[in-house]
C-alpha positions in Angstrom: 3.9 4.4 -15.1 4.0 0.7 -14.1 1.5 -1.7 -15.5 1.7 -5.5 -15.6 5.0 -5.5 -13.7 3.2 -4.3 -10.6 1.2 -7.5 -10.6 4.0 -9.8 -11.6 6.8 -8.4 -9.5 5.4 -6.6 -6.5 8.7 -6.5 -4.6 10.4 -4.6 -7.5 7.3 -2.4 -7.7 7.5 -1.5 -4.0 11.2 -0.7 -4.3 10.6 1.6 -7.3 7.8 3.4 -5.5 10.0 3.6 -2.4 12.8 5.2 -4.4 10.7 7.6 -6.7 7.6 8.2 -4.6 4.7 10.1 -6.3 6.6 10.3 -9.6 5.5 6.7 -10.1 1.9 5.7 -11.0 0.5 2.2 -11.3 -1.9 1.6 -14.1 -4.6 -1.0 -13.2 -6.6 -2.4 -16.1 -9.8 -3.8 -14.7 -12.8 -5.9 -15.7 -15.3 -5.7 -12.9 -13.1 -6.1 -9.8 -10.6 -8.4 -11.6 -7.3 -7.0 -12.8 -6.2 -7.7 -16.3 -2.5 -8.1 -17.3 -0.4 -8.6 -20.4 -2.7 -6.5 -22.7 -5.9 -7.8 -21.3 -5.1 -11.5 -22.0 -4.2 -12.6 -18.4 -6.0 -12.2 -15.1 -4.0 -10.4 -12.5 -6.0 -10.9 -9.3 -8.4 -9.0 -7.2 -8.4 -5.2 -7.6 -8.9 -4.3 -4.0 -6.3 -6.8 -2.7 -3.7 -5.3 -5.0 -4.8 -1.8 -4.0 -4.0 -2.6 -0.3 -0.5 -3.6 -1.3 -0.1 -0.4 -3.5 -1.4 1.8 -0.7 1.1 0.4 1.7 3.8 1.0 -0.9 2.6 4.6 -1.4 1.6 4.3 -5.1 -0.6 6.6 -7.1 -3.2 4.7 -9.1 -4.4 5.1 -12.7 -7.7 3.3 -13.4 -7.9 2.3 -17.0 -10.7 1.4 -19.3 -9.8 0.5 -22.9 -9.8 3.6 -25.1 -12.9 2.7 -27.0 -14.7 6.0 -26.2 -17.5 4.1 -24.4 -17.4 6.4 -21.4 -15.3 6.0 -18.2 -16.4 3.6 -15.5 -17.5 6.3 -13.0 -18.8 3.9 -10.4 -15.6 1.9 -10.4 -13.6 5.1 -10.2 -15.7 6.2 -7.2 -15.3 2.8 -5.5 -11.5 2.9 -6.1 -11.2 6.5 -4.8 -13.2 5.6 -1.7 -10.9 2.8 -0.8 -7.5 4.5 -1.2 -5.8 7.7 -0.1 -3.7 7.6 -3.3 -4.3 10.0 -6.1 -6.5 8.3 -8.8 -6.3 9.1 -12.5 -9.2 8.3 -14.8 -7.9 6.7 -18.0 -9.7 5.5 -21.1 -13.2 5.6 -22.4 -13.6 9.4 -22.2 -15.6 10.5 -25.2 -17.5 13.7 -24.2 -17.1 16.8 -22.1 -19.9 15.3 -19.9 -17.6 12.4 -19.1 -15.0 14.9 -17.9 -17.7 16.7 -15.8 -18.6 13.3 -14.2 -15.0 12.6 -13.4 -14.6 16.1 -12.0 -17.4 15.4 -9.5 -15.1 12.7 -8.0 -12.3 15.2 -7.2 -13.2 15.4 -3.6 -12.7 11.6 -3.3 -9.2 11.9 -4.8 -9.7 11.4 -8.6 -7.4 14.3 -9.5 -6.8 13.8 -13.2 -7.8 12.2 -16.5 -5.9 10.9 -19.4 -7.3 11.9 -22.8 -6.1 10.0 -25.8 -8.5 8.9 -28.5 -11.1 11.5 -27.6 -8.6 14.3 -28.6 -7.3 12.3 -31.6 -10.8 11.7 -32.8 -11.6 15.4 -32.2 -14.6 14.7 -29.9 -13.6 17.9 -28.2 -10.6 20.2 -28.1 -7.9 20.3 -25.4 -9.0 23.9 -24.7 -12.6 22.7 -24.1 -11.4 19.9 -21.8 -9.2 22.3 -19.8 -12.2 24.7 -19.4 -14.3 21.9 -17.9 -11.4 20.9 -15.6 -11.2 24.4 -14.2 
């Protein structure tokens, strides 16, 4: 998974994606449509301009919202998925099984997975329950 390096060194990122293909994902931290870098302390440019570059390079995309269990940004995930043919992973903010159900509704657009962290750690639901929703 490549984060800030994708924004700061796009040529290197393209070469890594070219070499390793779909085994590489690029994590994009976003506020609105502006990318955040370096742990959310630096702006990284426009989300959709960066997506054009990543699409051309063949990257998968992981859309991230800080893991504060405030719910995933479903509308932004939808917007990202509609603008790329890359696989999109929802990451961060997931706090309920309903959040997972909302993400699952985006599967036909290309949102194919979700990263669960704090929600499992905080025991908001079990992995088994999450997997049942995913089926």
